Residue, then its C-alpha position, 0 to 999 in steps of 0.5 A: m425470750n428465745p423462741a427455742v425455749n418455748t419450743v422445748m416447753y410446749p413443742n406441740s403448742k399451736n402458738r409457738n410464742s404462748f409461753a413467752n406471751g404468758l410471761e409478758y402478761q404476768d409482767f403486765v399484771v404485776e405492774k398493774f397491781n403494783l400501781w395499786g400498791l399490791y405487790i406480787q412476787l413471782y417465782t421464776s425457777k422451775r424448782y421454786q414453782l414446783d416447791r412453793g407455787e407460782s408466787v410468794q403471795r400464792i397467786e397464779i396468773k393466766l393469759d386468756n388472749r381471746c376472752t373479751e372476743t369470745g365472751r368467756l374465760s378458758i379455765e385450765v384444769a389439766e395439761r401435758t407438755a407434749l403429745d407423748r406425755p401424760w395429762v397432769w392436773s394444772g390450772i385450778y387443780r394444780s396441787d400447790n399452794t395457790c389460793m388466788y387465780i388471776q386470768g384475763n387479757w390486756e383489756v380486762i383482769y379477773l381476780f378469783d378465789r381458786r376454791v370458788l372456781v373449783q367449786y363452780h367447775k364441780q357443780h356446773e361443768l364437771g365432765q364438760c371439759q374441752e381439749s385444745p387445740r383440737e388437733n394434738p391437744t395439750v390443754r384441758k379446760f372449761y369455759l366460764p362465761l364472762h357474765i358468770a365470771d363477773q358474779i363469782c370473781i373477787a374483782v374485775i379490773a379494766p387496766 
């Protein structure tokens, strides 16, 4: 992917390749699930993603590069595409038809019911969101320890 595309998407991102890395991870997850006979068809256009969600199967996929290193998932709840843009609900609070949420990295994949993540956040973490990066934040998130993720997820997959 052309790095200039990512710059337009997230000009204040600490990692200029975050968008491209996320797309590559989506492909990785789609391929893994396909090997198990579970097909995920992602929408790639902005129009379809806004109108219909991330995929035909109502699944959203998020890359969390450092989750195995930190021992926690970084669950997104809001974002802004640039510092001069307003915060909007995203991740588990995005107002679309997403019902399943996949998050992980190249070592582990977690499959969640999105409603369970929202319920967990409202019961345990509300008001404790972090913004990142620390300087010029563009993402709001909460941290879900992997030992809790293991308990509340539908499945943990070690590719």
